DRENGULUM-327648 format. One record per residue (C-alpha): residue number from 1; residue in three letters; x, y, z. Coordinates in nm, 3 decimals. Layout:
DRENGULUM-327648
pakol, tilo, c1, c2, c3
NUM, ALA, X, Y, Z
...
end
This chain:
DRENGULUM-327648
pakol, tilo, c1, c2, c3
1, UNK, 5.241, 9.495, 4.112
2, UNK, 5.398, 9.278, 4.381
3, UNK, 5.713, 9.399, 4.551
4, UNK, 6.038, 9.203, 4.565
5, UNK, 6.138, 9.034, 4.885
6, UNK, 6.352, 9.273, 5.089
7, UNK, 6.611, 9.003, 5.160
8, UNK, 6.642, 8.938, 4.787
9, UNK, 6.681, 9.310, 4.723
10, UNK, 6.983, 9.324, 4.957
11, UNK, 7.109, 8.980, 4.851
12, UNK, 7.122, 8.838, 5.205
13, UNK, 6.974, 8.537, 5.385
14, UNK, 6.679, 8.574, 5.620
15, UNK, 6.903, 8.503, 5.916
16, UNK, 7.150, 8.779, 5.824
17, UNK, 7.293, 8.975, 6.116
18, UNK, 7.278, 9.352, 6.146
19, UNK, 7.643, 9.395, 6.037
20, UNK, 7.574, 9.177, 5.731
21, UNK, 7.269, 9.387, 5.643
22, UNK, 7.464, 9.709, 5.679
23, UNK, 7.752, 9.577, 5.471
24, UNK, 7.519, 9.468, 5.191
25, UNK, 7.331, 9.798, 5.196
26, UNK, 7.647, 10.006, 5.182
27, UNK, 7.782, 9.811, 4.888
28, UNK, 7.461, 9.833, 4.684
29, UNK, 7.394, 10.197, 4.775
30, UNK, 7.738, 10.297, 4.656
31, UNK, 7.687, 10.114, 4.327
32, UNK, 7.346, 10.254, 4.235
33, UNK, 7.333, 10.595, 4.400
34, UNK, 7.187, 10.856, 4.163
35, UNK, 7.483, 11.089, 4.212
36, UNK, 7.711, 10.823, 4.068
37, UNK, 7.463, 10.729, 3.794
38, UNK, 7.320, 11.052, 3.651
39, UNK, 7.032, 11.017, 3.404
40, UNK, 6.996, 10.645, 3.487
41, UNK, 6.637, 10.589, 3.595
42, UNK, 6.695, 10.218, 3.659
43, UNK, 6.981, 10.292, 3.900
44, UNK, 6.765, 10.547, 4.079
45, UNK, 6.480, 10.298, 4.114
46, UNK, 6.723, 10.031, 4.233
47, UNK, 6.863, 10.272, 4.493
48, UNK, 6.514, 10.342, 4.624
49, UNK, 6.447, 9.968, 4.659
50, UNK, 6.775, 9.910, 4.841
51, UNK, 6.711, 10.203, 5.076
52, UNK, 6.356, 10.090, 5.146
53, UNK, 6.464, 9.732, 5.215
54, UNK, 6.740, 9.842, 5.453
55, UNK, 6.513, 10.089, 5.633
56, UNK, 6.276, 9.803, 5.717
57, UNK, 6.522, 9.523, 5.792
58, UNK, 6.752, 9.741, 6.004
59, UNK, 6.461, 9.817, 6.239
60, UNK, 6.404, 9.521, 6.471
61, UNK, 6.031, 9.585, 6.516
62, UNK, 5.964, 9.633, 6.143
63, UNK, 6.178, 9.335, 6.054
64, UNK, 5.983, 9.116, 6.296
65, UNK, 5.651, 9.221, 6.140
66, UNK, 5.789, 9.171, 5.790
67, UNK, 5.923, 8.824, 5.873
68, UNK, 5.582, 8.725, 6.009
69, UNK, 5.338, 8.890, 5.768
70, UNK, 5.548, 9.001, 5.472
71, UNK, 5.471, 9.334, 5.306
72, UNK, 5.118, 9.317, 5.448
73, UNK, 5.260, 9.360, 5.795
74, UNK, 5.401, 9.698, 5.691
75, UNK, 5.075, 9.855, 5.571
76, UNK, 4.946, 9.656, 5.274
77, UNK, 5.033, 9.416, 4.993
78, UNK, 5.227, 9.681, 4.810
79, UNK, 5.396, 9.813, 5.117
80, UNK, 5.306, 10.166, 5.020
81, UNK, 5.222, 10.416, 5.285
82, UNK, 5.344, 10.204, 5.576
83, UNK, 5.451, 10.402, 5.881
84, UNK, 5.812, 10.466, 5.949
85, UNK, 5.950, 10.409, 5.599
86, UNK, 6.095, 10.756, 5.565
87, UNK, 6.379, 10.756, 5.313
88, UNK, 6.431, 11.130, 5.304
89, UNK, 6.764, 11.100, 5.486
90, UNK, 6.896, 10.819, 5.269
91, UNK, 6.904, 10.996, 4.932
92, UNK, 7.204, 11.222, 4.992
93, UNK, 7.534, 11.076, 4.879
94, UNK, 7.735, 11.308, 5.103
95, UNK, 7.568, 11.157, 5.408
96, UNK, 7.617, 10.808, 5.266
97, UNK, 7.988, 10.882, 5.219
98, UNK, 8.010, 11.003, 5.578
99, UNK, 7.828, 10.690, 5.697
100, UNK, 8.062, 10.465, 5.503
101, UNK, 8.386, 10.625, 5.616
102, UNK, 8.286, 10.803, 5.935
103, UNK, 8.408, 10.521, 6.160
104, UNK, 8.755, 10.546, 6.007
105, UNK, 8.792, 10.922, 6.033
106, UNK, 8.626, 10.968, 6.368
107, UNK, 8.256, 10.964, 6.278
108, UNK, 8.003, 11.243, 6.245
109, UNK, 7.993, 11.511, 5.983
110, UNK, 7.651, 11.424, 5.842
111, UNK, 7.334, 11.618, 5.890
112, UNK, 7.253, 11.414, 6.198
113, UNK, 7.595, 11.486, 6.358
114, UNK, 7.624, 11.716, 6.657
115, UNK, 7.870, 12.001, 6.691
116, UNK, 8.146, 11.957, 6.941
117, UNK, 8.077, 12.268, 7.152
118, UNK, 8.311, 12.548, 7.254
119, UNK, 8.495, 12.382, 7.542
120, UNK, 8.820, 12.203, 7.465
121, UNK, 8.993, 11.973, 7.710
122, UNK, 9.305, 12.105, 7.877
123, UNK, 9.647, 11.951, 7.824
124, UNK, 9.785, 11.677, 8.048
125, UNK, 10.090, 11.769, 8.253
126, UNK, 10.393, 11.570, 8.370
127, UNK, 10.584, 11.632, 8.693
128, UNK, 10.906, 11.444, 8.774
129, UNK, 10.912, 11.378, 9.149
130, UNK, 11.248, 11.280, 9.294
131, UNK, 11.220, 11.030, 9.578
132, UNK, 11.465, 10.845, 9.804
133, UNK, 11.475, 10.487, 9.927
134, UNK, 11.326, 10.608, 10.255
135, UNK, 11.025, 10.730, 10.057
136, UNK, 10.998, 10.392, 9.886
137, UNK, 11.005, 10.220, 10.225
138, UNK, 10.756, 10.440, 10.409
139, UNK, 10.573, 10.633, 10.137
140, UNK, 10.547, 11.012, 10.139
141, UNK, 10.306, 11.302, 10.083
142, UNK, 10.503, 11.586, 9.925
143, UNK, 10.359, 11.925, 9.832
144, UNK, 10.402, 12.005, 9.464
145, UNK, 10.400, 12.346, 9.303
146, UNK, 10.275, 12.308, 8.946
147, UNK, 10.292, 12.604, 8.703
148, UNK, 10.000, 12.572, 8.465
149, UNK, 9.705, 12.738, 8.297
150, UNK, 9.427, 12.772, 8.555
151, UNK, 9.058, 12.838, 8.513
152, UNK, 8.970, 13.206, 8.504
153, UNK, 8.770, 13.281, 8.818
154, UNK, 8.590, 13.602, 8.707
155, UNK, 8.420, 13.425, 8.415
156, UNK, 8.425, 13.074, 8.568
157, UNK, 8.611, 12.952, 8.260
158, UNK, 8.345, 13.049, 8.005
159, UNK, 8.554, 13.324, 7.845
160, UNK, 8.257, 13.564, 7.842
161, UNK, 8.237, 13.871, 8.063
162, UNK, 8.006, 13.871, 8.361
163, UNK, 7.642, 13.892, 8.261
164, UNK, 7.701, 13.777, 7.904
165, UNK, 7.730, 13.446, 7.728
166, UNK, 7.866, 13.312, 7.397
167, UNK, 7.652, 13.386, 7.092
168, UNK, 7.560, 13.157, 6.807
169, UNK, 7.806, 13.169, 6.518
170, UNK, 7.647, 13.336, 6.217
171, UNK, 7.875, 13.178, 5.958
172, UNK, 7.796, 12.814, 6.038
173, UNK, 7.460, 12.888, 6.207
174, UNK, 7.577, 12.719, 6.526
175, UNK, 7.666, 12.383, 6.370
176, UNK, 8.041, 12.433, 6.394
177, UNK, 8.073, 12.284, 6.044
178, UNK, 8.092, 12.422, 5.692
179, UNK, 7.992, 12.211, 5.393
180, UNK, 8.209, 12.193, 5.081
181, UNK, 8.090, 12.001, 4.775
182, UNK, 8.278, 11.892, 4.465
183, UNK, 8.097, 11.664, 4.226
184, UNK, 7.917, 11.399, 4.427
185, UNK, 8.155, 11.437, 4.725
186, UNK, 8.042, 11.647, 5.018
187, UNK, 8.295, 11.725, 5.292
188, UNK, 8.230, 11.890, 5.625
189, UNK, 8.504, 12.104, 5.777
190, UNK, 8.525, 12.299, 6.105
191, UNK, 8.398, 12.651, 6.074
192, UNK, 8.687, 12.897, 6.039
193, UNK, 8.493, 13.171, 6.218
194, UNK, 8.429, 12.983, 6.544
195, UNK, 8.689, 12.709, 6.516
196, UNK, 8.420, 12.442, 6.504
197, UNK, 8.266, 12.555, 6.833
198, UNK, 7.939, 12.684, 6.689
199, UNK, 7.962, 12.981, 6.924
200, UNK, 8.156, 13.306, 6.935
201, UNK, 8.226, 13.539, 7.226
202, UNK, 8.106, 13.889, 7.150
203, UNK, 8.191, 14.032, 7.493
204, UNK, 8.508, 13.856, 7.617
205, UNK, 8.621, 13.849, 7.978
206, UNK, 8.880, 14.117, 8.050
207, UNK, 9.087, 13.886, 8.270
208, UNK, 9.139, 13.597, 8.027
209, UNK, 9.047, 13.778, 7.700
210, UNK, 8.795, 13.511, 7.614
211, UNK, 9.023, 13.208, 7.664
212, UNK, 8.857, 13.099, 7.988
213, UNK, 9.192, 13.043, 8.160
214, UNK, 9.496, 13.230, 8.285
215, UNK, 9.855, 13.150, 8.380
216, UNK, 9.901, 13.047, 8.740
217, UNK, 10.047, 12.799, 8.984
218, UNK, 9.879, 12.515, 9.169
219, UNK, 10.001, 12.377, 9.502
220, UNK, 9.875, 12.032, 9.588
221, UNK, 9.972, 11.732, 9.795
222, UNK, 10.006, 11.387, 9.644
223, UNK, 10.022, 11.060, 9.832
224, UNK, 10.303, 10.834, 9.715
225, UNK, 10.244, 10.477, 9.839
226, UNK, 10.529, 10.261, 9.973
227, UNK, 10.697, 10.029, 9.726
228, UNK, 10.675, 10.247, 9.414
229, UNK, 10.919, 10.171, 9.134
230, UNK, 11.147, 10.409, 8.954
231, UNK, 10.955, 10.547, 8.655
232, UNK, 10.611, 10.468, 8.800
233, UNK, 10.335, 10.717, 8.711
234, UNK, 10.079, 10.851, 8.954
235, UNK, 9.773, 10.998, 8.779
236, UNK, 9.599, 11.289, 8.952
237, UNK, 9.270, 11.338, 8.770
238, UNK, 9.167, 11.692, 8.680
239, UNK, 9.491, 11.857, 8.795
240, UNK, 9.632, 11.924, 8.449
241, UNK, 9.584, 12.249, 8.261
242, UNK, 9.241, 12.408, 8.261
243, UNK, 9.027, 12.355, 7.953
244, UNK, 8.973, 12.625, 7.692
245, UNK, 8.642, 12.812, 7.711
246, UNK, 8.503, 12.601, 7.992
247, UNK, 8.632, 12.265, 7.871
248, UNK, 8.725, 11.999, 8.122
249, UNK, 9.078, 12.008, 8.267
250, UNK, 9.352, 11.764, 8.175
251, UNK, 9.524, 11.527, 8.415
252, UNK, 9.852, 11.549, 8.604
253, UNK, 10.096, 11.259, 8.580
254, UNK, 10.353, 11.246, 8.860
255, UNK, 10.651, 11.035, 8.749
256, UNK, 10.873, 10.882, 9.018
257, UNK, 11.247, 10.941, 8.978
258, UNK, 11.451, 10.742, 9.231
259, UNK, 11.770, 10.915, 9.344
260, UNK, 12.088, 10.709, 9.359
261, UNK, 12.176, 10.607, 9.715
262, UNK, 12.540, 10.633, 9.826
263, UNK, 12.532, 10.288, 9.988
264, UNK, 12.240, 10.077, 9.870
265, UNK, 12.136, 9.939, 9.532
266, UNK, 11.776, 9.837, 9.475
267, UNK, 11.662, 9.507, 9.325
268, UNK, 11.284, 9.497, 9.352
269, UNK, 11.211, 9.473, 9.724
270, UNK, 11.569, 9.366, 9.803
271, UNK, 11.869, 9.587, 9.873
272, UNK, 12.239, 9.524, 9.813
273, UNK, 12.526, 9.667, 10.014
274, UNK, 12.905, 9.628, 10.009
275, UNK, 13.083, 9.631, 10.345
276, UNK, 13.462, 9.644, 10.398
277, UNK, 13.593, 9.402, 10.663
278, UNK, 13.956, 9.399, 10.789
279, UNK, 14.137, 9.079, 10.692
280, UNK, 14.191, 8.986, 11.057
281, UNK, 13.815, 8.997, 11.130
282, UNK, 13.746, 8.803, 10.813
283, UNK, 13.997, 8.539, 10.916
284, UNK, 13.905, 8.511, 11.284
285, UNK, 13.536, 8.599, 11.261
286, UNK, 13.376, 8.901, 11.423
287, UNK, 13.056, 9.094, 11.480
288, UNK, 13.043, 9.419, 11.282
289, UNK, 12.793, 9.702, 11.246
290, UNK, 12.635, 9.756, 10.906
291, UNK, 12.397, 10.035, 10.796
292, UNK, 12.033, 9.968, 10.700
293, UNK, 11.741, 10.198, 10.620
294, UNK, 11.633, 10.149, 10.982
295, UNK, 11.973, 10.233, 11.132
296, UNK, 12.281, 10.028, 11.218
297, UNK, 12.249, 9.658, 11.302
298, UNK, 12.493, 9.386, 11.409
299, UNK, 12.610, 9.136, 11.148
300, UNK, 12.803, 8.822, 11.233
301, UNK, 13.106, 8.766, 11.008
302, UNK, 13.185, 8.392, 11.012
303, UNK, 13.542, 8.276, 11.063
304, UNK, 13.734, 8.242, 10.740
305, UNK, 13.502, 8.467, 10.536
306, UNK, 13.638, 8.520, 10.186
307, UNK, 13.618, 8.843, 9.992
308, UNK, 13.299, 8.852, 9.782
309, UNK, 13.092, 8.639, 10.018
310, UNK, 12.728, 8.754, 10.046
311, UNK, 12.546, 8.750, 10.380
312, UNK, 12.172, 8.813, 10.416
313, UNK, 11.982, 9.025, 10.666
314, UNK, 11.617, 8.918, 10.647
315, UNK, 11.344, 9.182, 10.643
316, UNK, 11.578, 9.477, 10.598
317, UNK, 11.482, 9.552, 10.239
318, UNK, 11.185, 9.743, 10.093
319, UNK, 10.811, 9.689, 10.103
320, UNK, 10.613, 9.568, 9.800
321, UNK, 10.367, 9.795, 9.622
322, UNK, 10.034, 9.704, 9.781
323, UNK, 9.833, 10.029, 9.815
324, UNK, 9.538, 9.856, 9.981
325, UNK, 9.739, 9.721, 10.275
326, UNK, 9.822, 9.908, 10.593
327, UNK, 10.180, 10.016, 10.655
328, UNK, 10.217, 9.773, 10.944
329, UNK, 10.118, 9.484, 10.714
330, UNK, 10.361, 9.597, 10.447
331, UNK, 10.651, 9.608, 10.694
332, UNK, 10.600, 9.235, 10.756
333, UNK, 10.642, 9.171, 10.381
334, UNK, 10.973, 9.349, 10.339
335, UNK, 11.249, 9.213, 10.123
336, UNK, 11.603, 9.135, 10.241
337, UNK, 11.934, 9.319, 10.259
338, UNK, 12.224, 9.135, 10.095
339, UNK, 12.564, 9.233, 10.233
340, UNK, 12.862, 9.162, 10.012
341, UNK, 13.185, 9.142, 10.209
342, UNK, 13.514, 9.256, 10.064
343, UNK, 13.825, 9.196, 10.269
344, UNK, 14.050, 9.496, 10.330
345, UNK, 14.428, 9.442, 10.306
346, UNK, 14.637, 9.700, 10.495
347, UNK, 14.861, 9.906, 10.270
348, UNK, 15.099, 10.020, 10.544
349, UNK, 15.250, 9.801, 10.820
350, UNK, 15.470, 9.901, 11.113
351, UNK, 15.763, 9.686, 11.213
352, UNK, 15.583, 9.477, 11.471
353, UNK, 15.288, 9.409, 11.238
354, UNK, 15.524, 9.293, 10.963
355, UNK, 15.711, 9.072, 11.210
356, UNK, 15.389, 8.907, 11.322
357, UNK, 15.274, 8.848, 10.968
358, UNK, 15.606, 8.701, 10.866
359, UNK, 15.587, 8.470, 11.165
360, UNK, 15.233, 8.373, 11.058
361, UNK, 15.359, 8.305, 10.708
362, UNK, 15.640, 8.088, 10.841
363, UNK, 15.400, 7.890, 11.052
364, UNK, 15.171, 7.846, 10.750
365, UNK, 15.455, 7.742, 10.519
366, UNK, 15.408, 8.040, 10.287
367, UNK, 15.708, 8.213, 10.134
368, UNK, 15.660, 8.589, 10.154
369, UNK, 16.009, 8.741, 10.104
370, UNK, 16.032, 8.902, 9.758
371, UNK, 16.414, 8.867, 9.759
372, UNK, 16.431, 8.490, 9.792
373, UNK, 16.351, 8.434, 9.427
374, UNK, 16.289, 8.672, 9.146
375, UNK, 16.005, 8.644, 8.902
376, UNK, 16.234, 8.509, 8.627
377, UNK, 16.365, 8.239, 8.858
378, UNK, 16.009, 8.131, 8.944
379, UNK, 15.919, 8.111, 8.576
380, UNK, 16.232, 7.903, 8.508
381, UNK, 16.141, 7.666, 8.792
382, UNK, 15.792, 7.631, 8.653
383, UNK, 15.920, 7.502, 8.319
end
């Protein structure tokens, strides 16, 4: 009796891709699996055909021989007895269910899955590092003291006492999984005896009581590059909490928190500063000292400067974040310092100062005496 073409069995074209083959197989296998069709010999036979066809076409070497020679290329006209067509692992619906939905729920769980092992990764840690504008300009290398769970030294993190090692779990036989079946559904769950590890500690370490880690404190230096932004995260690999039972450690994330400066406000690589200037200097022009992150510098106030005017000092801002560049190169790329002038008006005048100002007002044609006209009189004149 001649066998049906494998492509016809799966209902796909000869040029079908591997994903198309898998999709077709899954659909047909779900429909005709014996567990879903009890006492249906035709469904069982159909399932065997679908499984056999997929086993051949999903293997690149077998598919190539089949495309070239047909069933004869697999061991004879009937295809019986050809090497490699082992369907023993395709007849279990629990494994088929895991194959169909394993990608969604994280994979694994079937008979071919591997246990996860005892070690569990340690938790990641966060450390808020307060920095100043000087640190942003020049970078810094502070020493941090991090309280965390550290690896237990006596057992090297294994959790077992010296000279012993974890034993195979007798409940799950080392698989880390227990199988529960209801109807045609088979579900694998982590073993409650070993927590899914597949191993149990029969002789725990006296220092960590089998956990593989103890409470402690880690002191380490971190290098903060110039130009970092407020809220930036610096990842220090492997400096988080130690793993459980020999698992790998987590990571440490150092988060930059920029302190407020009493004088400067940051805008990227630029800085902003407000400087009070006496009204006489603003009117006549003057050279005043203003603070910068590098110390005081001279700033020329032009004659007739109005309150609110912004003057720029080039190259007195911050460096950009370029970790690969040398500090000397970064200093040439600094932003600017913008100085906003506000004119100070004296609140107290002595007699001579008032006399001079009144004379200035008279020369300028400005009326300054509050007794010459009241506010009501000025309003009446306006209308």
